[in-house]
N, C-alpha and C positions, 0 to 999 in steps of 0.2 A: 401598812399597819394591819394587824390581825383584826378580823371582824369580831364585833362583840358576840359573846356566847348566846345572847338572847335571839340573835338572827337564826340560830341553828335549831329552832323549835318548829314542830309541826304546826302549832297554832299560828305561826307567823307566815306560813305559806299562803299564796294567793287563794282567795275564795272565789268560787263561781256559783252560779245559781244551781247547777246540778249538784255540786258537792254539798251546798247548804241544804238542799232537799234530802239527799241521802243521809247526811249526818243527823238531821232532825228526825228522820224516820228511825234510824238506828237507836238514837237516844230514847225516843219515845217507846220503842219496843223493850228496851232494857228497864224502863220505868214500869211498863206493864207486867214484866216478869216478876217484879218486886224482889224483896229480900236483898241479898248482897248485890245483885245485878243493878238495882236502882241506885245504890250508892256509887257504883263504878260508872254510871252513865256520863257524868261530866268529864271523865278521863279519856274518852274516845274522840277521835277526830278523823274525818274522811276528807281526803285531798285528791285533787286531780294533778298528777305529776307530769303527764305528757299528753299532748293533743296535737297530732301532726297528720298531714295528708299522706296517703300511701297509694301505691299502685300494685295490683295483682295481675300477673301475666296469665292469661287463659291458656292452659295446655293445648298443644296442637291437636291432640286426639279429640278434645272436646269441640274445637272449632271445625273439625272435619266431619264429625258424626252428629252434632247437635246444632240447633238453631234457636234464635230468640222467638218470643211469642208472635212477633210480627213477620216471621219468616226470614229475617235478615241474619247475616252471619254474626257470630259472637264477636264483640270488640276484642282487640288484641290485649288491651289492658282494662281492668276493672278498677275504678277509683273508689277509695273508701277513706274513712278517717279512723285512725288508731288512737284509742284512749287508754291510759293506764290509771287505774284508781287504786289508792292505797288506804288501808285502815291503820291508823296509829292508836296506841294506847299508852298513857303515861303511867309507868310502873316505877315506884321508888323515886319519883321526881324526874325520870328520864323517859323520853319517847321511845317506843319500840314498834317497829313494823311487824304486825301480826297477820295481815291478810293483804293480798294484792290480786288484781285481776286486769287482764287486757281484753278489751272489747273492740270489735271492728264494726263501724257503722257505714252502711251503703246508702247514700241518699237517692231519692227517686230521680233527681235530675241527672245522675251519672249514668242511668240506663243499665242494661245488662240483666242477666237472670237473677241477680241478688239485690236489685233496686228495692228500696223500701224495707230492708231487713237489717237486723243486727245479729252479730255472731259473738257469743261469749267464747273467746278463743282459749284463754288460759286462766286458771285459778290456782292459787297456792297459798298455804298458810303455815304458820308455826304455832305450836300449842302453848304459847305463853299468855294467851288472853285470860283475863280474870273478870269474874269468877268462871271457872272451867265449866260449870254446869250450864252457863248461858252461851257458851262459845258457838255451838251449832245454831241456836236460835238467832244469834246476832249475825252470823255469816249468811244465814238464809234471808234475814230481813234486808241485808245490804243488797243481795241479788234481786229480791222482790221489789225493793225500792227502785233499783235501776230499770227493771222491766216496766214498772209503773211510769217512771220518767220517760222512757222510750215510747210508751203508749200515748202519753200526753203530747209528745212531739209529733206523733203521726206515723210512726213505723208500723208496718203491717204485722210483722212476725219476728220472733227471736229464735235462733237455732243454737242448740247445745249438743256437743258430743261428749258423753261421759267416758273419757279415756284416761285412766290413771297412768302415772309414769311408771316405767319399769324400775325394779328395785335397784337403788343406787343412783338413779337419775334424778334430775331436778327440773322443774318447770320454770320457776322464777327465783326462789330463794336458794342460795348456795349453802349446802351442808345443813340438813335438818337434824334435830335432836335424834340421837340413836334410839331412844325409847319411843319415838313417834312412828307409828306403823304406817306403811304404805297401803292405801285401801285397794282392795280387789275391784275388778270391774263391776261385780254384782253389788258390792257394798257402796261403791260410788254412785251407781245407778239408783239405789234406794235413797241415797242422800239427796240426789237431784229430785226424785219423786216427792220426797217430803217438802222440798222447796217449792215445787210446782203446785202441790196441794195448798200451801200457804198463799201462793200467788193467785190461785183460782179463788180462794176464799176471800181475799181482799179486793178482787175485781181487776187485778192487773192483767190477768190472762182470761180470755173468753173461751178458748178451746185448745185442747191438748191433742197432738197427733204425733205420729212418727214419720220420719222422712221416707221410709219404705212405703207406708200406706198412701202418702200424698203424691209421691213422684215415681215409685218403682214397681208397685204392685201390678200395674197393668202390663208391664213387660215381662213379668215372671210367668212365662207360659207353662213351665213344668209344674209349678205349684198351683197355678190357676185351674188345671185339670182336676185337681183333688179338692180344691176349695172353691165352689161355684160363686161365693160372694165376691171373689176377686174379679170374676168375669163381668160384674156389673160396673167395674171401673174402666171406662174406655181410655185407651192410650191417647195422649195429646200429640198430634202430628200437625205440621204446618208445611205449606208449599215453600220450596227454596226460592226466596226472592232474588238470589244471585244467579239463577240459571240463565243461560243464554236466551235471547229473544227468539221465539219461534220453536225452541226446543221444549220437550215435555219437562215440566218442573218436578223433580223428585221430591217426595214427601219425607221430611226428616223429623225426628222427635224433638220436642221442646226441651231445652236444657234445664235441669233442676238448678236451684241456687248453688253458686260456687263461692267457697270461702277459702282463705289462706290457711293451710294446715288441716282442712277437713278430710274426712275419711274417703268419701266416694270419688273425688277427682283423682286421688292417688291410686285407689283401687282400679279405676277405669284405665289409667295408664298401664298398670301392671297387667291387667287382663288383656288389654289390646296387644301388648307385646307378646304375651303368651299365645294368643290366637294366631298372630302372625307367624310365630315360630312353629306352631303346630301345622300350619298350612305349608310350611317349607319356604316361607318368604324371607325369613331371617335365620341367623345362626343360633348363638347361645348354646343352651344345653341340648338342642336338637340339631346340632351342626351336621351330623351325618346325613340326616334326612334332607336338610336344606341344600346339601351339596349334590344330591342325586335327583331332586324333584324340582319342579317349577321352571320358570323362564331362565334363560342363561344368565341374565343380570342378577337374578335372585340367587342362583347357585354361586356366582362369584362373590356376592355379598355374604353368603353363608360361609364361604371359604375364609374370607377376611375375619369375620366374627369368630369363627372357630379357632383361628390362629390367635386372636386376641384373648380367647378364653383359656388358652394353654397355661398351666401353672407357671412355667418359666417365662411367660410373656409379660409378667408384672412390670419390669423396668421399662418396657417399650410401649405401654398403653397410654402414657401421659407425656406431654412435652417436658423436656429437660429444662430445669430452672438453673442456669449456670450461677446466677447470683446467690441463690439460697444454698446451693451445694458447694459454693466456692470453687467452681471450675473456671478459672480465669482464662484459659486458652481454648475453651470449648468452641467458641465462635470462629476462632482461627482454624482449628482442625476440621470442624464440621460447619462450613459456611451455610449449608442448606439443611437445617434440622427438620426432622419429620418423626412422627410417632404413629402407632397403629390406631389410637383413638381418633386422631385427626383424619386418617385415611377412611375409617369407618364412617365418621360423621359426614365427610364430603361425599362419600359414595351413597349414603342414604339420602343426602340432600340433592342428588343428581348433578353434582358439580364436575363430574368426570365425563368427557365426551366419548372416550373409547376405553376398552379394558387395558390396553397397553400402558396407559398413564397410571392406572391403579397398581399394576404389577411393578412399574418403575418406582413408585413411592414406597411400596412395601419393601422392595430390595434396598431402597435408600435408607430405611430405618435400620436395617441390620448392617449395612455397609458403614454407616456412621458409628454404630456401636463397636464394630470390629476395628475401625480405624482409630478411635479414641482410646479404647481399652486394650492393653497389650495381651498377647497370647497367654493363656493360663488364667486370666482374670475371669471370674464367674460370669460377668456380663458378656465378655467376648465369647466364651464357650456357649452361653445360652443363645447368642445371636447366630452363631454357626449352626447350632442344632435346629433352631426354628426356621432359619433360611432353607436348610435342607428339607425340612418338613413341608414348608410352603411350596418349594419347587416340585416336590413329589406329588402333592395334592393338586397343584396346578396342571401338571402333566396328565394326571388322571382325569381332571375336568375337561381338558382339551381333547383328550382321546375319546371321552364319552360324547362330547358334542359332535365330533366328526363321525363317530359310528352311528349316531342317531339321525344324522343329516341336518343337525342344527347349524353346522359350520362346514364350509368347504375344506378349509385347512386351518391349522392352529394360527399361523401368522396372519391369514386373512381375517380371522375372527378377532384376534387381539387388536389389529390396526383399524378394522372397519366396522365393528359392531357398535351401533349407536346406543349408548347407555341412557341417553335422555328419553328414550322411548318408554322407560319405566314409569314416567310421570302419568302417561295415559293409562298404563296398566293399573296404577294405584287408584285412579278414579273408577276403573272398571271393577276392582275388587272391593271397593268401599261398601256397597250394599251387602255383599255376602259376609264381610267382616262384621258389619253392624248387626246383621241378623243373629250372629252368635254372641256378639258382645253384650247386647242389651239383656238377654235372659241370664247370662252368667253374672253380669253386674248386679242385676236385681237379686240373684241368689246370694251374692256376697253381702249386699246391704241388708237382706233379710236376716242373715246371721247376726248382724249388729243392730237389729231392729229396735230392741229395747234401750239401746244406748244413744240413739239419735233422736233427740227431741225437736219438735216443731211447735212452738208456743205462739198461737195467734192472739194478738193483743187487742184490747178494747179499742174502739174507734174514738180517738181523742182529737180528731181534726175539728177545727172551728169552721172550716169551709170545705167545699168539695173539690178544691183544686188539686188535691193529692200531693202537695208539696210538704216536705219535712220542715216543720218550724223549729227553730233553735233559739232559745232565750240567750244562749251564749254565742250568738252569731259573731263571726270574726275572731273568735278566740284561738290563739296559737300558743301553746306552751311546749317548749322544746328543751329537754334535758338530754344531751347525748348519752348519758349513762343509762337512762330509762326509756328512751324512745323505742328501743328494741329489746325484747327479753333475751335474745341471744347475746347482745352486747353486754347487758346487765350481768348475765351469768359469767361471761368471759372475764369482765373486769373485776367482779367479786371474787372469782377464783384467783386472779393475779394478785389483787390487793388483800386477799385473805379476809374479805368481808363475809364472815360466816355467821350462821344462826343455830349452831349445834348446842349452844348453852346460852342462858339468859345474859350472862356478862358479855359474851361476844355479840349477841344480838343487840345489846345496848350500844356497844362500840360501833358496830356496823351501821346501825340506824343513824347515829350521830354523824358519821362520815358521809352517809348518803344525804342527810339533811344539809350538810355543808355544801355538797355538790349541787343540790337543788337550789340553795340560796346563792351560790357562786358558781354558776354553770360554766363560766369561762376560766376557771381556775387552772393554772399551769400544772398543778399536781395531777390532773386527770389523765394525762398521757403516761406512757411507759418510757422512762428515761434510761439511757445507756449508762452502765456502771463505769465506763471508761471516759467517755467524752461529755456525758451529762446531757446530750441532746435527745430529743424525742425519737424513739425507734419507729420506723415506718415499715410496714409490710412483713418483715421477717425479723425475729429476735433469736439470737443464739443464746441458749439457756444452759446453765450448768446445774445438773441435778444434785450435785454434792454441796456446793456453796449456797448460802442462804441468799435468795433474791438476787442472783447474779445473772444479768442479761446484758448483752452488748449488741450493737448495731452491726450491719454488714461491713461498713468501712473499718470499724475497729477489729472485727474478726479477721479481715484481710491482713491488717497490720500487726496485731498482737495476739490473734487467736491461738497460734501455735505455741505461744509462750505460757498460756494458761495450763496449770498442772492437771486439770481434769478435762474429760471429753465434753464438747459443746454440741448441743442438738438444736437444729433450726426449727422454729415454730412460726407459723404464719399469724399475723395480727389482722383481725378484721376491723379494728377500731383505730381511727386516726383522730386525735384531738383537733387538729387544725382543720381537717376536712369536715368533721362532724359539726364543729361549732361555727358554721356559716350563718350569716349575719344574726346578731343577737336581737330577738324581738323586744318590743317595748315592754316595760314592767307594768303590771296591773295591780291595782289596789285590792284590798281584801273584799270590798263590796262591789268592785267593778268587774264587768264581764267582758266587754268588748276590748280587743287588743288589735292594734294595727300592725300586722306582721310585715308590712312593707317599709317601715321606718328603719333605715340602716345608716350606719356611719360610713362616710365615703372612704376614709382612710383605712378602716378595718376591711371594707369590701375589696379595696385594691390589694391589701396584704393577703386576703384569702385567695384572690385570683392567682397571685404569684405562687402561693402554696399549692394550688390545684395544678398549675402548670408543672411544678417540680414533681409532684406525685405522678402525673401522667408520663413525664419523661422517664421516671424510675420504672414504671410499669412497662413502657415500651422497651427499655433496655433488657428487662427480664423476660 
């Protein structure tokens, strides 16, 4: 039977102590504003729609060049808790989502450079809040209230990156109103500054700084020569606790806080690769230099990457997915698939013992393409051209190695040169790379200085233990539709949950409330138009027909009979995989939830579904 309509209201969603605190602060602020805002105060509701544990994998370049404050290596995974907070307002008797934010909380017990900090990851809103004159003040107050709540729990600092979306892109809500302007970086920064000023005035924040001043100014040697005040900030270095006993311990910089989607980790990876290419260690856009300079293994690696960068190499840079492309006999014709991306990855990971194995795999890539595609086919012709290009460059490399004395003969070098020796070379080059990486990274962060906020919170601990206190301890709220903003955007796009008009925003909100109240609803997945089963991994979509999507099995059987072309799209969301065991329901005034209570029958069913998904992934 259909659920009663009263279940699909924002007011009936579970309450927590955090949302009760935020909602009270927002309503109080609206009353303080007076006028029309005071009359609308009872119409707003703040709800926590997702609270799940997450893991962030620390990039390899950070683990190589940075250390924790105790000198130990950075953990491979940084644990945090992802929370999604939504502000609803009742307009014309219907709830409307008008504001949403995702925050990442890193507890002290998890360790790592981000311990004891919170990161405001994403904010998004639509301009349907009433009255419009109070919209900015209300959104500011919601953020300030969250910072105050975090201060009371014991978090040391909050980090914000004022990064607006590119025009046409969306952070959380799908399809904003056409008349709603996308803010520039300067305007968004001023918006955050006004919020920070309010937070400072209310006592939620005790000190405001920038990430550059706190963590990167001491490494900016170029700018420090012109601004002596930066010279007074000593760089924080620690001894490498993982160094071999008896060997001199190299001093490494302390890693700044790392967050998922933050600016500086991505910029560090980009600059690290750029420095490596400049030194001739890798290919990319500097392929010619990498083929003529550096150690022999680096020249070989540059040759492979330069081949991968060729415009015609696009079909060969990723593994072929026979299932998605409908190539039923591919595994029969090409029993040993290979691609240039895999070759480059294995070569960089030092998984090849000698160069002849690299050459054999590169030739295998083009041999498979020529074997499966008939002469005259674009892929066949591209394979022939690239193979000839590779053989010509390989001959030049071997001739150069012999002429410089690096190899006795081409055959001897191909069969006997140890590529695993590059691991020791990587350790030798790390200090020189780090010496160039840190100043360039500091310069990049300086250009974003005004957009990277570090807000030091008031000391709200009741004791000196340093632990993060959580009045909502044990709370786990999981809605597969909202646990990840990527999934939320993907599913809203598929189901046309749009917010470009008030009428559509009301409909989209009601549907989202339905999924929040009934998270295990069968309608959450994407069903095949032919067999009505849930589509996994790849959907074949018709751009002409309305909402026509079929699964792989139906595409094999009747795809050719459809009168329009079908295009494969990957699906990152699986209802059965995402809806693993349902947590216990919580009352409106109850905070604690035992996430370990599961139904045995449902658990067995989910295990079987996971095995089916794993088998499908192995086949592809």
